[in-house]
Structure formats: C-alpha cells, structure tokens
Residue frames as a rotation matrix with the C-alpha (Angstrom) as fourth column:
MET 1
-0.892 0.362 -0.269 18.31
0.344 0.161 -0.925 -23.49
-0.292 -0.918 -0.268 26.07
TYR 2
-0.344 0.866 0.364 14.54
0.729 0.002 0.684 -23.26
0.592 0.501 -0.632 25.62
SER 3
-0.886 0.235 -0.399 12.67
0.140 -0.685 -0.715 -20.17
-0.442 -0.689 0.574 26.69
PRO 4
-0.095 0.941 0.325 8.92
0.889 0.227 -0.398 -19.72
-0.448 0.251 -0.858 26.23
ASP 5
-0.294 0.087 0.952 7.61
0.688 -0.672 0.273 -17.06
0.663 0.736 0.137 23.90
PRO 6
-0.971 -0.027 -0.238 7.20
0.190 -0.695 -0.694 -13.73
-0.147 -0.719 0.680 25.66
TYR 7
-0.164 0.972 0.166 3.62
0.880 0.068 0.469 -12.79
0.445 0.223 -0.867 26.40
ASP 8
-0.994 -0.100 -0.041 2.47
0.108 -0.921 -0.373 -9.23
0.000 -0.375 0.927 26.86
PRO 9
-0.369 0.929 -0.022 -1.16
0.919 0.361 -0.160 -9.27
-0.141 -0.079 -0.987 28.00
GLN 10
-0.049 0.345 -0.937 -1.45
0.275 -0.898 -0.345 -5.49
-0.960 -0.274 -0.051 27.93
HIS 11
-0.184 -0.123 -0.975 -0.40
-0.731 -0.646 0.219 -4.89
-0.657 0.753 0.029 24.31
GLY 12
0.719 0.560 0.412 -1.00
-0.221 0.746 -0.628 -8.38
-0.659 0.360 0.661 22.90
SER 13
0.415 -0.632 -0.654 2.37
-0.903 -0.196 -0.383 -8.41
0.114 0.749 -0.652 21.18
GLY 14
-0.493 -0.687 0.534 4.45
-0.673 0.690 0.266 -11.46
-0.551 -0.228 -0.803 20.40
PRO 15
-0.793 0.115 -0.598 3.76
-0.450 0.550 0.704 -14.54
0.409 0.827 -0.384 18.32
GLY 16
-0.626 0.589 -0.511 1.33
0.673 0.740 0.028 -15.90
0.394 -0.326 -0.859 20.92
GLY 17
-0.915 0.205 -0.346 -0.24
0.070 -0.765 -0.640 -12.55
-0.396 -0.610 0.686 21.75
TRP 18
-0.076 0.991 0.108 -3.89
0.552 0.132 -0.824 -11.67
-0.831 -0.004 -0.557 21.43
ASP 19
0.237 0.131 -0.963 -3.20
-0.539 -0.806 -0.243 -9.01
-0.808 0.577 -0.120 18.79
HIS 20
-0.736 -0.585 -0.342 -1.37
-0.624 0.388 0.679 -11.49
-0.264 0.713 -0.650 16.57
LEU 21
-0.779 0.493 0.386 -4.23
0.461 0.869 -0.180 -14.00
-0.425 0.038 -0.905 16.88
ALA 22
0.186 0.889 -0.418 -6.90
0.240 -0.453 -0.858 -11.37
-0.953 0.059 -0.298 16.14
LYS 23
-0.035 -0.275 -0.961 -5.01
-0.819 -0.543 0.185 -10.32
-0.572 0.794 -0.207 13.00
LYS 24
-0.930 -0.362 0.057 -4.56
-0.285 0.813 0.509 -13.92
-0.231 0.457 -0.859 11.92
TRP 25
-0.544 0.807 0.231 -8.30
0.744 0.591 -0.313 -14.55
-0.389 0.001 -0.921 12.26
ASN 26
-0.737 0.184 0.650 -9.15
0.364 -0.702 0.612 -11.17
0.569 0.688 0.451 10.68
LYS 27
0.263 0.774 -0.576 -10.98
0.948 -0.096 0.304 -9.93
0.181 -0.626 -0.759 13.79
THR 28
-0.216 -0.417 0.883 -10.50
0.463 -0.840 -0.283 -6.21
0.860 0.347 0.375 13.19
THR 29
0.451 0.504 0.737 -12.45
-0.326 -0.675 0.662 -4.99
0.830 -0.539 -0.140 16.22
LEU 30
0.980 -0.125 -0.155 -10.33
0.196 0.471 0.860 -7.13
-0.034 -0.873 0.486 18.56
GLN 31
0.276 -0.939 0.206 -6.95
0.796 0.104 -0.596 -5.91
0.538 0.329 0.776 17.29
ALA 32
-0.100 -0.443 -0.891 -4.70
0.903 -0.416 0.105 -3.58
-0.417 -0.794 0.442 19.26
ASP 33
-0.940 -0.341 -0.010 -4.89
0.301 -0.844 0.444 -0.81
-0.159 0.414 0.896 16.65
PHE 34
-0.167 0.946 0.277 -8.72
0.658 -0.102 0.746 -0.70
0.734 0.307 -0.606 16.72
PRO 35
-0.729 -0.182 0.660 -9.65
-0.214 -0.855 -0.473 2.53
0.650 -0.486 0.584 18.52
LEU 36
-0.055 0.682 -0.729 -11.37
0.879 0.380 0.289 1.95
0.474 -0.625 -0.620 21.84
ASN 37
-0.966 -0.246 0.081 -12.50
0.194 -0.895 -0.400 5.46
0.171 -0.371 0.913 22.67
MET 38
-0.641 0.749 -0.164 -15.67
-0.178 -0.353 -0.919 7.39
-0.746 -0.560 0.359 23.53
LEU 39
-0.148 0.602 -0.785 -17.06
-0.966 -0.257 -0.016 6.89
-0.212 0.756 0.619 20.01
THR 40
-0.816 -0.195 -0.544 -16.63
-0.351 0.915 0.198 3.11
0.459 0.352 -0.816 20.03
PRO 41
0.249 0.968 -0.043 -19.92
-0.583 0.185 0.791 1.27
0.773 -0.172 0.611 20.66
ALA 42
0.105 -0.161 0.981 -20.10
-0.981 0.148 0.129 -0.33
-0.166 -0.976 -0.142 24.11
VAL 43
0.906 0.281 0.318 -20.62
-0.243 0.958 -0.152 -3.81
-0.347 0.061 0.936 22.67
LEU 44
0.696 -0.706 -0.129 -17.30
0.071 0.246 -0.967 -3.64
0.714 0.664 0.222 20.78
LYS 45
-0.065 -0.703 0.708 -15.46
-0.805 -0.382 -0.453 -2.45
0.589 -0.600 -0.541 23.89
THR 46
0.424 0.309 0.851 -17.00
-0.803 0.563 0.196 -5.28
-0.419 -0.766 0.487 25.88
GLN 47
0.999 -0.044 -0.013 -16.01
0.031 0.852 -0.523 -7.85
0.034 0.522 0.852 23.27
ALA 48
0.373 -0.924 0.088 -12.45
-0.217 -0.179 -0.960 -6.50
0.902 0.339 -0.267 23.14
LEU 49
-0.119 -0.417 0.901 -12.01
-0.958 -0.189 -0.214 -6.56
0.260 -0.889 -0.377 26.91
VAL 50
0.662 0.394 0.638 -13.53
-0.554 0.830 0.062 -10.04
-0.505 -0.394 0.768 27.22
TYR 51
0.910 -0.357 -0.210 -11.32
0.022 0.547 -0.837 -11.30
0.414 0.757 0.505 24.38
ARG 52
0.063 -0.952 0.300 -8.15
-0.499 -0.290 -0.817 -9.96
0.864 -0.098 -0.493 26.00
ALA 53
0.001 0.004 1.000 -9.12
-0.990 0.144 0.001 -11.36
-0.144 -0.990 0.004 29.41
LEU 54
0.883 0.368 0.292 -9.94
-0.318 0.926 -0.204 -14.78
-0.345 0.087 0.934 27.94
HIS 55
0.689 -0.688 -0.227 -6.71
-0.070 0.248 -0.966 -14.85
0.721 0.682 0.123 25.98
HIS 56
-0.166 -0.756 0.633 -4.73
-0.790 -0.283 -0.545 -14.02
0.591 -0.590 -0.550 29.10
TRP 57
0.312 0.359 0.879 -6.61
-0.842 0.534 0.081 -16.65
-0.441 -0.765 0.469 31.14
ARG 58
0.990 0.091 -0.106 -5.98
-0.134 0.829 -0.544 -19.25
0.038 0.552 0.833 28.43
ASP 59
0.304 -0.951 -0.057 -2.26
-0.298 -0.038 -0.954 -18.48
0.905 0.307 -0.295 28.38
GLN 60
-0.250 -0.372 0.894 -1.98
-0.949 -0.088 -0.302 -18.71
0.191 -0.924 -0.331 32.18
ALA 61
0.571 0.552 0.607 -4.04
-0.659 0.750 -0.062 -21.91
-0.490 -0.365 0.792 32.34
ALA 62
0.893 -0.280 -0.354 -1.95
-0.117 0.614 -0.781 -23.50
0.436 0.738 0.515 29.58
ARG 63
-0.082 -0.975 0.207 1.27
-0.535 -0.132 -0.834 -22.71
0.841 -0.179 -0.511 31.45
GLU 64
-0.200 0.066 0.978 -0.12
-0.967 0.147 -0.207 -24.02
-0.157 -0.987 0.034 34.74
GLU 65
0.678 0.557 0.480 -1.53
-0.460 0.831 -0.314 -27.18
-0.573 -0.008 0.819 33.15
ASP 66
-0.416 -0.908 0.042 1.51
-0.395 0.222 0.891 -27.64
-0.819 0.354 -0.452 30.90
GLU 67
0.081 0.528 0.845 -0.72
0.747 0.529 -0.402 -27.86
-0.660 0.664 -0.352 27.83
SER 68
-0.800 -0.272 0.534 -0.97
0.580 -0.578 0.574 -25.93
0.153 0.769 0.620 24.60
THR 69
-0.802 0.515 -0.303 -3.20
-0.316 -0.797 -0.515 -22.87
-0.507 -0.318 0.802 24.57
ARG 70
-0.428 0.663 -0.615 -5.34
-0.820 0.001 0.572 -24.38
0.380 0.749 0.543 21.82
TYR 71
-0.570 0.228 -0.789 -5.86
0.326 0.945 0.038 -27.54
0.754 -0.235 -0.613 23.89
VAL 72
-0.858 0.222 -0.464 -6.98
0.404 -0.266 -0.875 -25.46
-0.318 -0.938 0.138 26.85
LEU 73
0.172 0.904 -0.391 -9.41
0.175 -0.419 -0.891 -23.35
-0.969 0.084 -0.230 24.79
PRO 74
-0.248 -0.260 0.933 -9.50
0.922 0.232 0.309 -23.69
-0.297 0.937 0.182 20.99
ASN 75
-0.951 -0.275 -0.139 -9.37
0.222 -0.926 0.307 -20.44
-0.213 0.261 0.942 19.04
HIS 76
-0.592 0.772 0.232 -12.89
0.109 -0.209 0.972 -20.65
0.798 0.601 0.040 17.64
PHE 77
0.261 0.659 -0.705 -14.31
0.853 0.184 0.489 -21.03
0.452 -0.729 -0.514 21.15
LEU 78
-0.487 -0.523 -0.700 -12.17
0.769 -0.636 -0.060 -18.13
-0.414 -0.567 0.712 22.36
PHE 79
-0.987 0.113 0.119 -13.70
-0.022 -0.810 0.586 -15.86
0.162 0.575 0.802 19.72
THR 80
-0.218 0.964 -0.150 -17.21
0.364 0.223 0.904 -17.20
0.906 0.142 -0.400 20.29
LEU 81
0.115 0.205 -0.972 -16.97
0.992 0.022 0.122 -16.48
0.046 -0.978 -0.201 24.03
ALA 82
-0.738 -0.472 -0.483 -15.56
0.502 -0.862 0.076 -13.01
-0.452 -0.186 0.872 23.38
GLU 83
-0.910 0.378 0.170 -18.21
-0.078 -0.558 0.826 -12.08
0.407 0.738 0.538 20.82
SER 84
0.194 0.980 0.047 -21.12
-0.325 0.019 0.945 -13.43
0.926 -0.198 0.322 22.93
PRO 85
-0.767 -0.593 0.243 -19.99
-0.403 0.151 -0.903 -13.45
0.499 -0.791 -0.355 26.58
PRO 86
-0.110 0.739 -0.664 -22.03
0.448 0.634 0.631 -15.88
0.887 -0.228 -0.401 28.69
ALA 87
-0.007 0.218 0.976 -23.74
-0.655 -0.738 0.160 -14.57
0.755 -0.638 0.148 31.82
ASP 88
0.428 0.217 0.877 -23.96
-0.849 0.430 0.308 -17.88
-0.310 -0.876 0.368 33.66
MET 89
-0.441 -0.671 0.596 -22.60
-0.479 0.738 0.476 -21.42
-0.759 -0.076 -0.646 33.76
ALA 90
0.253 0.620 0.743 -25.33
0.405 0.629 -0.663 -22.76
-0.879 0.469 -0.092 31.45
GLY 91
0.935 0.070 -0.347 -24.39
-0.237 -0.606 -0.759 -20.13
-0.263 0.793 -0.550 28.87
LEU 92
0.053 -0.996 -0.073 -20.71
-0.920 -0.077 0.384 -20.98
-0.388 0.047 -0.921 29.20
VAL 93
-0.460 -0.201 0.865 -21.22
-0.085 0.979 0.183 -24.73
-0.884 0.011 -0.468 28.79
GLY 94
0.538 0.795 0.281 -23.73
0.269 0.154 -0.951 -24.14
-0.799 0.587 -0.131 25.98
VAL 95
0.470 -0.449 -0.760 -21.06
-0.780 -0.614 -0.120 -22.46
-0.412 0.649 -0.639 23.86
PHE 96
-0.532 -0.841 0.102 -19.19
-0.735 0.518 0.437 -25.77
-0.420 0.158 -0.894 23.59
LYS 97
0.254 0.766 -0.590 -22.21
-0.948 0.319 0.006 -27.79
0.193 0.557 0.807 22.37
GLY 98
0.958 0.223 0.179 -21.30
-0.271 0.909 0.318 -30.90
-0.092 -0.353 0.931 24.36
GLN 99
0.566 -0.822 -0.059 -17.57
0.600 0.460 -0.654 -30.76
0.565 0.335 0.754 23.55
VAL 100
0.929 -0.201 0.312 -16.24
-0.349 -0.756 0.553 -28.94
0.124 -0.623 -0.772 26.61
PRO 101
0.161 -0.950 -0.267 -12.42
-0.227 0.227 -0.947 -29.10
0.960 0.213 -0.179 26.71
GLY 102
0.277 -0.076 -0.958 -11.03
0.715 0.682 0.152 -30.90
0.642 -0.727 0.244 29.78
VAL 103
-0.746 -0.611 -0.265 -9.25
0.638 -0.540 -0.549 -27.89
0.192 -0.578 0.793 31.23
VAL 104
-0.635 0.598 0.490 -12.38
-0.418 -0.798 0.433 -25.77
0.650 0.070 0.757 30.78
LYS 105
0.356 0.754 -0.552 -14.44
0.113 0.552 0.826 -28.43
0.928 -0.356 0.111 32.60
LYS 106
-0.003 -0.497 -0.868 -11.94
0.922 0.335 -0.195 -28.40
0.387 -0.801 0.457 35.42
ARG 107
-0.749 -0.415 -0.516 -11.74
0.587 -0.778 -0.225 -24.59
-0.308 -0.472 0.826 35.62
ALA 108
-0.262 0.733 0.628 -15.19
0.787 -0.214 0.578 -23.55
0.558 0.646 -0.521 34.42
ARG 109
0.650 0.518 -0.555 -16.01
0.754 -0.531 0.388 -21.39
-0.094 -0.671 -0.736 37.46
GLU 110
-0.107 -0.805 -0.583 -12.70
0.475 -0.557 0.681 -19.58
-0.873 -0.204 0.442 37.12
LEU 111
-0.798 -0.177 0.576 -13.28
0.602 -0.205 0.772 -19.02
-0.018 0.963 0.270 33.39
LEU 112
0.154 0.941 0.302 -16.80
0.843 -0.285 0.456 -17.70
0.515 0.185 -0.837 33.96
GLU 113
0.570 -0.014 -0.821 -15.51
0.632 -0.632 0.449 -15.31
-0.525 -0.775 -0.352 36.61
VAL 114
-0.582 -0.810 -0.077 -12.88
0.504 -0.433 0.747 -14.02
-0.638 0.396 0.660 34.15
VAL 115
-0.541 0.467 0.699 -15.65
0.701 -0.208 0.682 -13.30
0.464 0.859 -0.215 31.62
LYS 116
0.513 0.823 -0.244 -17.88
0.813 -0.374 0.446 -11.62
0.276 -0.428 -0.861 34.21
GLU 117
0.214 -0.522 -0.826 -15.04
0.588 -0.606 0.535 -9.45
-0.780 -0.600 0.178 35.50
ALA 118
-0.806 -0.505 0.310 -14.17
0.531 -0.383 0.756 -8.33
-0.263 0.774 0.576 31.96
VAL 119
-0.140 0.849 0.509 -17.80
0.741 -0.251 0.623 -7.41
0.657 0.465 -0.594 31.33
ARG 120
0.607 0.316 -0.729 -17.88
0.768 -0.470 0.435 -5.50
-0.205 -0.824 -0.529 34.65
ARG 121
-0.329 -0.818 -0.472 -14.75
0.521 -0.574 0.632 -3.58
-0.788 -0.038 0.615 33.60
ALA 122
-0.759 0.089 0.645 -16.33
0.604 -0.274 0.748 -2.80
0.243 0.958 0.154 30.23
LEU 123
0.329 0.941 0.074 -19.48
0.783 -0.316 0.535 -1.49
0.527 -0.118 -0.841 31.93
LYS 124
0.385 -0.295 -0.875 -17.34
0.681 -0.549 0.485 0.59
-0.623 -0.782 -0.010 34.29
VAL 125
-0.747 -0.659 0.093 -15.53
0.514 -0.482 0.710 2.07
-0.423 0.578 0.698 31.30
LYS 126
-0.352 0.707 0.613 -18.92
0.715 -0.220 0.664 2.84
0.604 0.672 -0.428 29.73
GLU 127
0.625 0.592 -0.509 -20.08
0.779 -0.431 0.455 4.62
0.050 -0.681 -0.731 32.91
ASP 128
-0.055 -0.745 -0.665 -16.83
0.575 -0.568 0.588 6.59
-0.816 -0.350 0.460 33.06
VAL 129
-0.825 -0.234 0.515 -17.19
0.565 -0.336 0.753 7.58
-0.003 0.912 0.409 29.41
GLU 130
0.102 0.940 0.326 -20.80
0.775 -0.281 0.566 8.68
0.624 0.195 -0.757 29.93
GLU 131
0.556 0.021 -0.831 -19.68
0.708 -0.536 0.460 10.73
-0.436 -0.844 -0.313 32.93
VAL 132
-0.540 -0.809 -0.232 -16.95
0.480 -0.523 0.704 12.34
-0.691 0.269 0.671 30.82
LYS 133
-0.589 0.395 0.705 -19.48
0.687 -0.215 0.694 12.99
0.426 0.893 -0.144 28.03
GLU 134
0.520 0.823 -0.228 -21.80
0.811 -0.393 0.433 14.66
0.266 -0.410 -0.872 30.54
GLU 135
0.247 -0.527 -0.814 -18.96
0.540 -0.623 0.567 16.82
-0.805 -0.579 0.131 31.88
ASP 136
-0.785 -0.535 0.314 -17.92
0.530 -0.317 0.787 17.68
-0.321 0.783 0.532 28.30
ALA 137
-0.136 0.827 0.546 -21.51
0.830 -0.206 0.519 18.60
0.542 0.524 -0.658 27.46
LYS 138
0.663 0.353 -0.660 -21.68
0.703 -0.597 0.386 20.94
-0.258 -0.720 -0.644 30.46
MET 139
-0.218 -0.846 -0.486 -18.40
0.438 -0.530 0.726 22.55
-0.872 -0.055 0.487 29.44
VAL 140
-0.738 -0.009 0.675 -19.60
0.667 -0.158 0.728 23.00
0.100 0.987 0.123 25.84
VAL 141
0.337 0.930 0.148 -22.84
0.840 -0.368 0.399 24.62
0.425 -0.010 -0.905 27.03
GLU 142
0.507 -0.215 -0.835 -20.88
0.563 -0.651 0.510 26.96
-0.653 -0.728 -0.209 29.31
GLU 143
-0.616 -0.788 0.002 -18.60
0.461 -0.358 0.812 27.90
-0.639 0.501 0.584 26.41
MET 144
-0.441 0.543 0.715 -21.61
0.792 -0.139 0.594 28.54
0.422 0.828 -0.369 24.15
VAL 145
0.627 0.671 -0.396 -23.24
0.779 -0.533 0.332 30.75
0.012 -0.516 -0.856 26.80
GLU 146
0.086 -0.699 -0.710 -20.02
0.432 -0.616 0.659 32.74
-0.898 -0.363 0.250 27.09
GLU 147
-0.794 -0.366 0.485 -19.82
0.575 -0.193 0.795 33.15
-0.198 0.910 0.364 23.30
VAL 148
0.080 0.908 0.412 -23.46
0.871 -0.264 0.413 34.37
0.484 0.326 -0.812 23.21
ARG 149
0.621 0.095 -0.778 -22.62
0.618 -0.671 0.411 36.91
-0.483 -0.736 -0.475 25.93
GLU 150
-0.416 -0.862 -0.288 -19.61
0.395 -0.457 0.797 38.15
-0.819 0.218 0.531 23.95
VAL 151
-0.648 0.250 0.719 -21.69
0.721 -0.105 0.685 38.46
0.247 0.963 -0.112 20.78
GLN 152
0.462 0.881 -0.104 -24.38
0.855 -0.412 0.315 40.36
0.235 -0.235 -0.943 22.70
VAL 153
0.311 -0.442 -0.842 -21.77
0.464 -0.703 0.540 42.77
-0.830 -0.558 -0.013 24.09
GLU 154
-0.766 -0.614 0.189 -20.36
0.435 -0.279 0.856 43.34
-0.473 0.738 0.481 20.60
LYS 155
-0.275 0.768 0.579 -23.88
0.845 -0.094 0.527 43.91
0.459 0.634 -0.622 19.26
ASP 156
0.627 0.517 -0.583 -24.65
0.757 -0.581 0.299 46.37
-0.184 -0.629 -0.755 22.05
MET 157
-0.077 -0.763 -0.642 -21.42
0.345 -0.625 0.700 48.25
-0.935 -0.168 0.311 21.32
GLY 158
0.886 0.397 -0.239 -22.17
-0.100 -0.339 -0.935 48.42
-0.452 0.853 -0.261 17.63
ILE 159
0.708 -0.621 0.336 -19.57
0.640 0.363 -0.677 48.40
0.298 0.695 0.654 14.87
TRP 160
0.161 -0.671 0.724 -17.90
0.134 -0.712 -0.690 51.63
0.978 0.208 -0.025 16.04
GLY 161
-0.839 -0.487 -0.243 -17.99
0.285 -0.013 -0.958 51.19
0.464 -0.873 0.149 19.78
ILE 162
-0.429 0.683 -0.591 -20.30
0.861 0.111 -0.496 52.16
-0.273 -0.722 -0.636 22.61
ASN 163
-0.308 0.281 -0.909 -20.76
0.118 -0.937 -0.330 55.82
-0.944 -0.209 0.255 21.60
GLY 164
0.666 0.581 0.468 -21.45
0.513 0.099 -0.852 55.19
-0.541 0.808 -0.232 17.91
PRO 165
0.031 -0.717 0.696 -19.72
0.999 0.007 -0.037 56.71
0.021 0.697 0.717 14.87
PHE 166
0.183 0.112 0.977 -20.75
0.509 -0.861 0.004 60.36
0.841 0.496 -0.215 15.27
LEU 167
0.975 0.206 -0.083 -19.73
0.172 -0.464 0.869 61.22
0.140 -0.861 -0.488 18.80
C-alpha cells in the first residue's frame, strides 16, 4: 500500500523536508542546524522563515493539486523567492521572468500572502529580540552598578576592615 512521505514542516525532516533540500542545494543558512538566535543577522532569519513557509506552502499546494512539488514551484525559484522575498505582486511575477508555473499563476495571491506573513513573523522576531536585548542591557547595567557599589564598600573598608589594622 502506498503512503506519502512524511512531512514535518517544523523541523524540515524527511526526504521531502526543507532541511534535506537546503542541504542538497548547499544552502547552509537555510538548514535546520544553522543557529537562528539573537546574534543571527535579521536578513538571514527572514530568509530562513520565508524559505520554510514557501516550502510548506509548496508541499500543501502540490498535495491539493495532485502535482509534484517541483511542478508547483521549482527548487531554484523557491530559493530565489526565499533569498529575495517580493513585497508585491509585480515583484513575485518578476522572479519568474515570464515563465510563471501554472499553479503559481492560479494561486499567486495566496503565495504572496505566505511570503508577506513570513516576513512579518521575521520582523516580529526581530522586535522581540531587540526588546530582549534592551532588557538584557538594563540588567547588565544594574549588575555593573551593584559591582561598583561593592568595590566602593570594600575600598572604604580597606584591606583590614573598617577600623584599620592598628585598632
């Protein structure tokens, strides 16, 4: 009995997963083991989130249309869209240079909305990270002030205590 390959959109695992495809195409910054943390540039986070969203959309569209994923959106277009997300319909259509796949033509608005939502999520993550950085900075400053106070108290007490060595 036939069963379709499992697809895990969160982790990208499986033979048809986004992680497998990124490794196959040597796209290091799009792979699951690439660290997406506070130190990662915002553009790389955006590209990764757009890539994962596009890959998931392509898989769903292929299942609904009963077509192959590469027929729905060829791999090179998937990576092009992820690396330079379009902001509008003209930008989306322009990526294909006159060779827009049929399913993309049919579902262009849906695809553009997927890209925009992924970019919004990436910007939200950036705002959250900046907020965390600001909170961390405040905490670090408070810790430094406390350390300065402790050093000042030790200095005031001297090496031998408050009364000095001869009392």
